[in-house]
N, CA, C and O atoms as a CHARMM CRD file, in Angstrom:
* protein
*
  292
    1    1 MET  N     -4.78200 -73.80300 -12.28500 PROA 1      0.00000
    2    1 MET  CA    -3.19800 -74.44500 -12.73000 PROA 1      0.00000
    3    1 MET  C     -4.17100 -75.15000 -13.66800 PROA 1      0.00000
    4    1 MET  O     -4.66000 -76.17800 -13.19800 PROA 1      0.00000
    5    2 THR  N     -4.53000 -74.82700 -14.82900 PROA 2      0.00000
    6    2 THR  CA    -5.37200 -75.68300 -16.50300 PROA 2      0.00000
    7    2 THR  C     -4.53200 -76.62300 -17.09800 PROA 2      0.00000
    8    2 THR  O     -3.42200 -76.42400 -17.59100 PROA 2      0.00000
    9    3 VAL  N     -5.41600 -78.09100 -16.97400 PROA 3      0.00000
   10    3 VAL  CA    -4.91600 -78.78700 -18.24100 PROA 3      0.00000
   11    3 VAL  C     -5.41500 -78.48400 -19.88100 PROA 3      0.00000
   12    3 VAL  O     -6.44400 -78.31200 -20.53500 PROA 3      0.00000
   13    4 HSD  N     -4.09400 -78.54100 -20.02500 PROA 4      0.00000
   14    4 HSD  CA    -4.54800 -78.69500 -22.34300 PROA 4      0.00000
   15    4 HSD  C     -5.23600 -79.55400 -23.22800 PROA 4      0.00000
   16    4 HSD  O     -5.07800 -79.18000 -24.39000 PROA 4      0.00000
   17    5 ILE  N     -5.63200 -80.12100 -23.16700 PROA 5      0.00000
   18    5 ILE  CA    -5.54800 -81.50900 -24.22100 PROA 5      0.00000
   19    5 ILE  C     -6.64600 -81.19500 -25.54900 PROA 5      0.00000
   20    5 ILE  O     -7.83400 -80.91000 -25.69700 PROA 5      0.00000
   21    6 ASP  N     -5.29800 -81.47200 -26.48200 PROA 6      0.00000
   22    6 ASP  CA    -6.47900 -81.16100 -27.56700 PROA 6      0.00000
   23    6 ASP  C     -6.41300 -82.75000 -28.29300 PROA 6      0.00000
   24    6 ASP  O     -5.55500 -83.47500 -28.79800 PROA 6      0.00000
   25    7 ALA  N     -8.00200 -82.79400 -27.98200 PROA 7      0.00000
   26    7 ALA  CA    -8.25800 -84.42600 -28.16300 PROA 7      0.00000
   27    7 ALA  C     -8.17500 -84.32600 -30.19700 PROA 7      0.00000
   28    7 ALA  O     -7.86700 -85.29200 -30.89400 PROA 7      0.00000
   29    8 GLU  N     -8.43300 -83.32000 -30.58900 PROA 8      0.00000
   30    8 GLU  CA    -8.07200 -84.07900 -32.24100 PROA 8      0.00000
   31    8 GLU  C     -6.39500 -84.23300 -32.44300 PROA 8      0.00000
   32    8 GLU  O     -5.92700 -84.58700 -33.52500 PROA 8      0.00000
   33    9 ILE  N     -5.70600 -83.98200 -31.48400 PROA 9      0.00000
   34    9 ILE  CA    -4.12000 -84.11800 -32.19700 PROA 9      0.00000
   35    9 ILE  C     -4.05700 -85.56600 -31.26100 PROA 9      0.00000
   36    9 ILE  O     -3.37600 -86.53100 -31.60800 PROA 9      0.00000
   37   10 CYS  N     -4.90300 -85.53500 -29.99500 PROA 10     0.00000
   38   10 CYS  CA    -4.22600 -86.93300 -29.68500 PROA 10     0.00000
   39   10 CYS  C     -4.42400 -87.93400 -30.43000 PROA 10     0.00000
   40   10 CYS  O     -5.06900 -87.87400 -31.47700 PROA 10     0.00000
   41   11 LYS  N     -3.69500 -89.34400 -29.80300 PROA 11     0.00000
   42   11 LYS  CA    -3.32900 -91.44500 -30.65300 PROA 11     0.00000
   43   11 LYS  C     -3.44400 -91.32000 -29.89200 PROA 11     0.00000
   44   11 LYS  O     -2.66500 -92.25400 -29.70100 PROA 11     0.00000
   45   12 GLY  N     -4.01100 -90.67900 -27.80500 PROA 12     0.00000
   46   12 GLY  CA    -4.51500 -92.36300 -27.22800 PROA 12     0.00000
   47   12 GLY  C     -3.30900 -93.05000 -26.70300 PROA 12     0.00000
   48   12 GLY  O     -3.36800 -93.66300 -25.63800 PROA 12     0.00000
   49   13 CYS  N     -2.10800 -92.96900 -27.47200 PROA 13     0.00000
   50   13 CYS  CA    -1.17800 -93.10400 -26.50700 PROA 13     0.00000
   51   13 CYS  C     -1.35600 -93.62400 -25.17900 PROA 13     0.00000
   52   13 CYS  O     -1.23900 -94.84300 -25.05500 PROA 13     0.00000
   53   14 GLY  N     -1.59400 -92.99500 -24.25400 PROA 14     0.00000
   54   14 GLY  CA    -1.41300 -93.18500 -22.87300 PROA 14     0.00000
   55   14 GLY  C     -0.19800 -92.74500 -21.79500 PROA 14     0.00000
   56   14 GLY  O      0.26300 -93.24900 -20.77100 PROA 14     0.00000
   57   15 LEU  N      0.01000 -91.80100 -22.40600 PROA 15     0.00000
   58   15 LEU  CA     1.92400 -91.74100 -22.31000 PROA 15     0.00000
   59   15 LEU  C      2.08400 -90.48400 -21.27500 PROA 15     0.00000
   60   15 LEU  O      3.03000 -90.52900 -20.48800 PROA 15     0.00000
   61   16 CYS  N      0.98300 -89.09900 -21.23700 PROA 16     0.00000
   62   16 CYS  CA     0.42500 -88.57300 -20.18500 PROA 16     0.00000
   63   16 CYS  C      0.14100 -89.25300 -18.34500 PROA 16     0.00000
   64   16 CYS  O      0.46400 -89.05100 -17.17400 PROA 16     0.00000
   65   17 VAL  N     -0.48300 -89.92100 -19.00800 PROA 17     0.00000
   66   17 VAL  CA    -1.68600 -90.79700 -17.46100 PROA 17     0.00000
   67   17 VAL  C     -0.42500 -91.71500 -16.90200 PROA 17     0.00000
   68   17 VAL  O      0.02500 -91.63000 -15.75900 PROA 17     0.00000
   69   18 TYR  N      0.04600 -92.59200 -17.91400 PROA 18     0.00000
   70   18 TYR  CA     1.07800 -93.29800 -17.56000 PROA 18     0.00000
   71   18 TYR  C      2.43600 -91.96200 -15.90300 PROA 18     0.00000
   72   18 TYR  O      2.77900 -92.09600 -14.72900 PROA 18     0.00000
   73   19 PHE  N      2.61600 -90.98300 -16.96600 PROA 19     0.00000
   74   19 PHE  CA     3.63400 -90.50300 -16.40000 PROA 19     0.00000
   75   19 PHE  C      3.79000 -89.29500 -15.10600 PROA 19     0.00000
   76   19 PHE  O      4.76300 -88.67800 -14.67300 PROA 19     0.00000
   77   20 CYS  N      1.89200 -89.30800 -14.63500 PROA 20     0.00000
   78   20 CYS  CA     2.24800 -87.59900 -13.76100 PROA 20     0.00000
   79   20 CYS  C      1.81700 -88.65800 -12.91100 PROA 20     0.00000
   80   20 CYS  O      1.11700 -89.64900 -13.11700 PROA 20     0.00000
   81   21 PRO  N      2.34900 -88.25100 -11.99400 PROA 21     0.00000
   82   21 PRO  CA     2.21300 -89.03900 -10.43200 PROA 21     0.00000
   83   21 PRO  C      1.47500 -89.09900  -9.60500 PROA 21     0.00000
   84   21 PRO  O      1.41400 -89.98100  -8.74900 PROA 21     0.00000
   85   22 LYS  N      0.48800 -87.75300  -9.77600 PROA 22     0.00000
   86   22 LYS  CA    -0.91500 -87.07300  -9.13600 PROA 22     0.00000
   87   22 LYS  C     -1.73700 -88.11700  -9.56800 PROA 22     0.00000
   88   22 LYS  O     -2.50900 -88.58000  -8.72900 PROA 22     0.00000
   89   23 ASN  N     -1.74100 -88.71700 -10.99700 PROA 23     0.00000
   90   23 ASN  CA    -3.33800 -89.31700 -11.98200 PROA 23     0.00000
   91   23 ASN  C     -4.49800 -88.23000 -11.35700 PROA 23     0.00000
   92   23 ASN  O     -5.30500 -88.37900 -10.43900 PROA 23     0.00000
   93   24 VAL  N     -4.25200 -87.17900 -12.17300 PROA 24     0.00000
   94   24 VAL  CA    -4.53900 -86.07700 -12.85700 PROA 24     0.00000
   95   24 VAL  C     -5.19000 -86.42600 -14.01600 PROA 24     0.00000
   96   24 VAL  O     -6.24500 -85.90400 -14.37600 PROA 24     0.00000
   97   25 LEU  N     -4.43800 -87.53300 -14.78700 PROA 25     0.00000
   98   25 LEU  CA    -5.35100 -87.53100 -15.78900 PROA 25     0.00000
   99   25 LEU  C     -5.59400 -88.60900 -15.80700 PROA 25     0.00000
  100   25 LEU  O     -5.07600 -89.34600 -14.96800 PROA 25     0.00000
  101   26 GLU  N     -6.81800 -89.31200 -17.14600 PROA 26     0.00000
  102   26 GLU  CA    -7.48800 -90.32500 -17.14500 PROA 26     0.00000
  103   26 GLU  C     -7.50100 -91.13700 -18.51400 PROA 26     0.00000
  104   26 GLU  O     -7.82900 -90.14200 -19.16100 PROA 26     0.00000
  105   27 MET  N     -7.41200 -92.13100 -19.48800 PROA 27     0.00000
  106   27 MET  CA    -7.82200 -92.71900 -20.45300 PROA 27     0.00000
  107   27 MET  C     -9.24600 -92.06200 -20.54600 PROA 27     0.00000
  108   27 MET  O     -9.46900 -91.83100 -19.35700 PROA 27     0.00000
  109   28 GLY  N    -10.55500 -91.53700 -21.37700 PROA 28     0.00000
  110   28 GLY  CA   -11.24700 -91.21600 -21.40400 PROA 28     0.00000
  111   28 GLY  C    -12.03600 -91.29100 -22.28800 PROA 28     0.00000
  112   28 GLY  O    -11.67000 -91.08400 -23.44500 PROA 28     0.00000
  113   29 ASP  N    -12.75400 -91.46600 -22.12100 PROA 29     0.00000
  114   29 ASP  CA   -14.50500 -92.71000 -23.19800 PROA 29     0.00000
  115   29 ASP  C    -14.98400 -92.30000 -24.33900 PROA 29     0.00000
  116   29 ASP  O    -15.63800 -92.98300 -25.12600 PROA 29     0.00000
  117   30 ALA  N    -14.43400 -90.32100 -24.55200 PROA 30     0.00000
  118   30 ALA  CA   -14.58900 -89.88200 -25.77200 PROA 30     0.00000
  119   30 ALA  C    -13.57900 -90.61600 -26.65500 PROA 30     0.00000
  120   30 ALA  O    -12.70700 -91.37500 -26.23100 PROA 30     0.00000
  121   31 MET  N    -13.97400 -90.05400 -28.92300 PROA 31     0.00000
  122   31 MET  CA   -12.74700 -90.89500 -28.84200 PROA 31     0.00000
  123   31 MET  C    -13.02700 -89.30100 -29.94400 PROA 31     0.00000
  124   31 MET  O    -13.92800 -88.50200 -29.69200 PROA 31     0.00000
  125   32 ASN  N    -12.10700 -89.14800 -31.05100 PROA 32     0.00000
  126   32 ASN  CA   -11.85900 -87.89100 -31.07100 PROA 32     0.00000
  127   32 ASN  C    -12.91000 -88.27900 -33.51400 PROA 32     0.00000
  128   32 ASN  O    -13.80700 -89.01000 -33.93500 PROA 32     0.00000
  129   33 ARG  N    -12.20400 -87.50900 -33.99800 PROA 33     0.00000
  130   33 ARG  CA   -12.34900 -87.84000 -35.16500 PROA 33     0.00000
  131   33 ARG  C    -12.28000 -88.73300 -36.24000 PROA 33     0.00000
  132   33 ARG  O    -12.98300 -89.01600 -37.21000 PROA 33     0.00000
  133   34 LYS  N    -10.68600 -89.26300 -35.52700 PROA 34     0.00000
  134   34 LYS  CA    -9.61400 -90.53900 -36.00500 PROA 34     0.00000
  135   34 LYS  C     -9.71900 -91.69100 -35.20800 PROA 34     0.00000
  136   34 LYS  O     -8.88000 -92.57700 -35.04900 PROA 34     0.00000
  137   35 GLY  N    -11.06500 -91.55700 -34.62800 PROA 35     0.00000
  138   35 GLY  CA   -11.23500 -92.91500 -34.11700 PROA 35     0.00000
  139   35 GLY  C    -10.20000 -93.05400 -32.90600 PROA 35     0.00000
  140   35 GLY  O     -9.89500 -94.23700 -32.75700 PROA 35     0.00000
  141   36 PHE  N     -9.77400 -92.48100 -32.29400 PROA 36     0.00000
  142   36 PHE  CA    -8.97200 -92.57300 -31.04100 PROA 36     0.00000
  143   36 PHE  C     -9.75400 -92.35800 -29.66500 PROA 36     0.00000
  144   36 PHE  O    -10.17500 -91.20100 -29.69800 PROA 36     0.00000
  145   37 ASN  N    -10.11300 -92.94500 -28.52600 PROA 37     0.00000
  146   37 ASN  CA    -9.43100 -92.71000 -26.91300 PROA 37     0.00000
  147   37 ASN  C     -8.84600 -91.26300 -26.58700 PROA 37     0.00000
  148   37 ASN  O     -7.70300 -90.90400 -26.87100 PROA 37     0.00000
  149   38 VAL  N     -9.47600 -90.75800 -26.16800 PROA 38     0.00000
  150   38 VAL  CA    -8.92600 -89.39900 -26.41600 PROA 38     0.00000
  151   38 VAL  C     -7.77600 -88.77700 -24.73600 PROA 38     0.00000
  152   38 VAL  O     -7.24900 -87.82500 -25.31200 PROA 38     0.00000
  153   39 SER  N     -7.55800 -88.75700 -24.22000 PROA 39     0.00000
  154   39 SER  CA    -7.19800 -88.77600 -22.52900 PROA 39     0.00000
  155   39 SER  C     -7.89200 -88.20000 -22.19600 PROA 39     0.00000
  156   39 SER  O     -8.83500 -88.09500 -22.98000 PROA 39     0.00000
  157   40 SER  N     -8.02800 -87.35500 -20.79500 PROA 40     0.00000
  158   40 SER  CA    -8.78700 -86.54300 -20.08300 PROA 40     0.00000
  159   40 SER  C     -8.69800 -86.17800 -18.67300 PROA 40     0.00000
  160   40 SER  O     -8.56400 -86.92200 -17.70100 PROA 40     0.00000
  161   41 VAL  N     -8.81300 -84.67400 -18.73200 PROA 41     0.00000
  162   41 VAL  CA    -7.92400 -84.35200 -16.66000 PROA 41     0.00000
  163   41 VAL  C     -9.04200 -84.81900 -15.55400 PROA 41     0.00000
  164   41 VAL  O    -10.02800 -84.20600 -15.14600 PROA 41     0.00000
  165   42 LYS  N     -8.87000 -85.26800 -15.43500 PROA 42     0.00000
  166   42 LYS  CA   -10.19200 -86.21600 -14.10400 PROA 42     0.00000
  167   42 LYS  C     -9.73000 -84.56600 -12.47500 PROA 42     0.00000
  168   42 LYS  O    -10.38800 -83.60500 -12.07700 PROA 42     0.00000
  169   43 SER  N     -8.54200 -85.03800 -12.15700 PROA 43     0.00000
  170   43 SER  CA    -8.49100 -83.89000 -10.75200 PROA 43     0.00000
  171   43 SER  C     -7.45400 -83.03100 -11.04100 PROA 43     0.00000
  172   43 SER  O     -6.25200 -83.00500 -10.77700 PROA 43     0.00000
  173   44 PRO  N     -8.59400 -82.00000 -11.94500 PROA 44     0.00000
  174   44 PRO  CA    -6.63700 -80.48800 -11.99300 PROA 44     0.00000
  175   44 PRO  C     -6.69000 -80.27200 -11.15600 PROA 44     0.00000
  176   44 PRO  O     -5.59400 -79.71700 -11.09100 PROA 44     0.00000
  177   45 GLU  N     -7.45800 -80.09800  -9.26000 PROA 45     0.00000
  178   45 GLU  CA    -7.01900 -80.05400  -8.04200 PROA 45     0.00000
  179   45 GLU  C     -5.68000 -80.38300  -8.41000 PROA 45     0.00000
  180   45 GLU  O     -4.96400 -79.40400  -8.62300 PROA 45     0.00000
  181   46 ASP  N     -5.12900 -81.56200  -8.54700 PROA 46     0.00000
  182   46 ASP  CA    -3.69600 -82.68100  -7.60500 PROA 46     0.00000
  183   46 ASP  C     -3.04200 -81.98800  -8.86200 PROA 46     0.00000
  184   46 ASP  O     -2.51400 -82.98100  -9.36300 PROA 46     0.00000
  185   47 CYS  N     -2.72600 -80.93700  -9.70900 PROA 47     0.00000
  186   47 CYS  CA    -1.79500 -81.09500 -10.80400 PROA 47     0.00000
  187   47 CYS  C     -0.63400 -80.74700  -9.79100 PROA 47     0.00000
  188   47 CYS  O     -0.85100 -80.11900  -8.75500 PROA 47     0.00000
  189   48 ILE  N      0.25200 -81.07000 -10.05600 PROA 48     0.00000
  190   48 ILE  CA     1.60900 -80.82300  -9.29100 PROA 48     0.00000
  191   48 ILE  C      3.01200 -79.03200 -10.02300 PROA 48     0.00000
  192   48 ILE  O      3.83600 -78.19400  -9.65700 PROA 48     0.00000
  193   49 GLU  N      2.11900 -79.67800 -11.39200 PROA 49     0.00000
  194   49 GLU  CA     2.57800 -78.61900 -12.42100 PROA 49     0.00000
  195   49 GLU  C      3.96200 -78.43500 -12.67500 PROA 49     0.00000
  196   49 GLU  O      4.82100 -77.55800 -12.76700 PROA 49     0.00000
  197   50 CYS  N      3.69400 -80.30900 -12.78500 PROA 50     0.00000
  198   50 CYS  CA     5.64400 -80.74500 -13.45000 PROA 50     0.00000
  199   50 CYS  C      5.98200 -81.13200 -14.70700 PROA 50     0.00000
  200   50 CYS  O      7.11800 -81.40900 -15.09200 PROA 50     0.00000
  201   51 LYS  N      4.67100 -81.15100 -15.53200 PROA 51     0.00000
  202   51 LYS  CA     4.36800 -80.59800 -16.62400 PROA 51     0.00000
  203   51 LYS  C      5.22000 -82.01600 -17.59900 PROA 51     0.00000
  204   51 LYS  O      5.77400 -81.79600 -18.67600 PROA 51     0.00000
  205   52 LEU  N      5.15700 -83.54700 -16.89000 PROA 52     0.00000
  206   52 LEU  CA     6.17000 -84.73800 -17.59600 PROA 52     0.00000
  207   52 LEU  C      4.87300 -85.24300 -18.49800 PROA 52     0.00000
  208   52 LEU  O      5.05700 -86.13500 -19.32700 PROA 52     0.00000
  209   53 CYS  N      3.62400 -84.68600 -18.33100 PROA 53     0.00000
  210   53 CYS  CA     2.50500 -85.28000 -19.32100 PROA 53     0.00000
  211   53 CYS  C      3.13200 -84.68800 -20.16600 PROA 53     0.00000
  212   53 CYS  O      3.70100 -85.46900 -20.92900 PROA 53     0.00000
  213   54 GLU  N      3.40000 -82.95600 -20.53400 PROA 54     0.00000
  214   54 GLU  CA     3.35300 -82.56200 -21.84400 PROA 54     0.00000
  215   54 GLU  C      4.86500 -82.16400 -22.52300 PROA 54     0.00000
  216   54 GLU  O      5.03600 -81.36000 -23.43900 PROA 54     0.00000
  217   55 ILE  N      5.93000 -82.96400 -21.80400 PROA 55     0.00000
  218   55 ILE  CA     6.94100 -82.85200 -22.43600 PROA 55     0.00000
  219   55 ILE  C      7.24900 -84.53100 -22.82800 PROA 55     0.00000
  220   55 ILE  O      8.34700 -84.83600 -23.29300 PROA 55     0.00000
  221   56 ASN  N      6.14300 -85.61300 -22.58700 PROA 56     0.00000
  222   56 ASN  CA     6.31000 -86.67900 -22.39200 PROA 56     0.00000
  223   56 ASN  C      4.91800 -87.62800 -23.72600 PROA 56     0.00000
  224   56 ASN  O      4.74000 -88.80900 -24.02500 PROA 56     0.00000
  225   57 CYS  N      4.02400 -85.88600 -24.29500 PROA 57     0.00000
  226   57 CYS  CA     3.82500 -86.46700 -25.20300 PROA 57     0.00000
  227   57 CYS  C      3.95300 -86.45300 -26.64200 PROA 57     0.00000
  228   57 CYS  O      3.88700 -85.23100 -26.77200 PROA 57     0.00000
  229   58 PRO  N      4.07700 -86.85500 -27.74200 PROA 58     0.00000
  230   58 PRO  CA     4.95900 -87.22100 -28.51700 PROA 58     0.00000
  231   58 PRO  C      4.37900 -86.60400 -29.53600 PROA 58     0.00000
  232   58 PRO  O      5.08500 -86.18100 -30.45200 PROA 58     0.00000
  233   59 ASP  N      3.41500 -86.49400 -29.55000 PROA 59     0.00000
  234   59 ASP  CA     2.33400 -86.02900 -30.77700 PROA 59     0.00000
  235   59 ASP  C      2.03800 -83.97700 -30.31200 PROA 59     0.00000
  236   59 ASP  O      1.72600 -83.01900 -31.02000 PROA 59     0.00000
  237   60 LEU  N      2.33900 -84.11300 -28.83800 PROA 60     0.00000
  238   60 LEU  CA     2.30900 -81.74400 -28.60400 PROA 60     0.00000
  239   60 LEU  C      1.58000 -81.67500 -28.55400 PROA 60     0.00000
  240   60 LEU  O      1.15400 -80.61500 -29.01300 PROA 60     0.00000
  241   61 ALA  N      0.25400 -82.90400 -27.81600 PROA 61     0.00000
  242   61 ALA  CA    -1.55200 -82.68900 -27.27700 PROA 61     0.00000
  243   61 ALA  C     -1.21700 -82.17900 -25.85600 PROA 61     0.00000
  244   61 ALA  O     -2.26300 -81.84900 -25.29500 PROA 61     0.00000
  245   62 ILE  N     -0.49200 -82.05900 -25.33600 PROA 62     0.00000
  246   62 ILE  CA    -0.87900 -81.68500 -24.10900 PROA 62     0.00000
  247   62 ILE  C      0.03900 -80.31300 -23.38600 PROA 62     0.00000
  248   62 ILE  O      1.25200 -80.15800 -23.25100 PROA 62     0.00000
  249   63 PHE  N     -0.86800 -79.63600 -23.09500 PROA 63     0.00000
  250   63 PHE  CA     0.28900 -78.35200 -22.76500 PROA 63     0.00000
  251   63 PHE  C     -0.08600 -78.27400 -21.23300 PROA 63     0.00000
  252   63 PHE  O     -0.53000 -79.39400 -20.98000 PROA 63     0.00000
  253   64 VAL  N     -0.13400 -77.38200 -19.89500 PROA 64     0.00000
  254   64 VAL  CA    -0.25100 -77.04200 -18.98800 PROA 64     0.00000
  255   64 VAL  C      0.27200 -75.62200 -19.02900 PROA 64     0.00000
  256   64 VAL  O      1.37400 -75.17000 -19.34100 PROA 64     0.00000
  257   65 GLU  N     -1.11600 -74.92100 -18.52300 PROA 65     0.00000
  258   65 GLU  CA    -1.36700 -73.48800 -18.44900 PROA 65     0.00000
  259   65 GLU  C     -1.03800 -73.90500 -17.10400 PROA 65     0.00000
  260   65 GLU  O     -1.23500 -74.99300 -16.56200 PROA 65     0.00000
  261   66 GLU  N     -0.07400 -72.00000 -16.30300 PROA 66     0.00000
  262   66 GLU  CA    -0.19500 -71.31100 -14.90900 PROA 66     0.00000
  263   66 GLU  C     -0.97500 -70.16700 -14.95200 PROA 66     0.00000
  264   66 GLU  O     -0.96300 -69.30600 -15.83100 PROA 66     0.00000
  265   67 ASP  N     -1.51200 -70.20000 -14.16000 PROA 67     0.00000
  266   67 ASP  CA    -2.93400 -69.42700 -13.29100 PROA 67     0.00000
  267   67 ASP  C     -2.10800 -68.17900 -13.01100 PROA 67     0.00000
  268   67 ASP  O     -1.29400 -67.86200 -12.14400 PROA 67     0.00000
  269   68 LYS  N     -2.82100 -67.39000 -14.46200 PROA 68     0.00000
  270   68 LYS  CA    -2.49000 -65.51600 -14.70900 PROA 68     0.00000
  271   68 LYS  C     -2.16700 -65.47400 -12.81500 PROA 68     0.00000
  272   68 LYS  O     -1.17200 -65.18400 -12.15100 PROA 68     0.00000
  273   69 ALA  N     -3.23000 -65.81500 -12.54800 PROA 69     0.00000
  274   69 ALA  CA    -3.16200 -64.87800 -11.04200 PROA 69     0.00000
  275   69 ALA  C     -1.51900 -65.52100 -10.09600 PROA 69     0.00000
  276   69 ALA  O     -0.69400 -65.03700  -9.32100 PROA 69     0.00000
  277   70 LYS  N     -1.71600 -66.56800 -10.62800 PROA 70     0.00000
  278   70 LYS  CA    -0.66700 -67.11800  -9.53200 PROA 70     0.00000
  279   70 LYS  C      0.68400 -66.75200 -10.23700 PROA 70     0.00000
  280   70 LYS  O      1.60900 -66.63000  -9.43300 PROA 70     0.00000
  281   71 ALA  N      0.88500 -66.62900 -11.03500 PROA 71     0.00000
  282   71 ALA  CA     1.95100 -66.57100 -11.86000 PROA 71     0.00000
  283   71 ALA  C      2.94100 -64.67300 -11.51600 PROA 71     0.00000
  284   71 ALA  O      4.04900 -64.19800 -11.76300 PROA 71     0.00000
  285   72 GLY  N      1.82800 -64.27700 -10.93200 PROA 72     0.00000
  286   72 GLY  CA     1.76400 -62.63000 -11.13300 PROA 72     0.00000
  287   72 GLY  C      2.29400 -62.27100  -9.41300 PROA 72     0.00000
  288   72 GLY  O      2.55200 -61.10400  -9.11900 PROA 72     0.00000
  289   73 ASN  N      2.37800 -63.05000  -8.68000 PROA 73     0.00000
  290   73 ASN  CA     2.29200 -63.46400  -6.90200 PROA 73     0.00000
  291   73 ASN  C      3.88700 -63.43100  -6.90500 PROA 73     0.00000
  292   73 ASN  O      4.51200 -63.65900  -5.86900 PROA 73     0.00000
């Protein structure tokens, strides 16, 4: 499982962090070119693939990608 965040699209609203039931995401210290603090992945191993982060992102800046090895099982 890989959680991708496009830092240049993210506006730092924090909805992905708020909706994640396993606290996989956090608001990071990194800023994008627009001056927004962007979300970051802090514990990808805890991701349960619910995709609530992806569903609730108003800017489509985050998506969850399944491991190709697991998808074939």
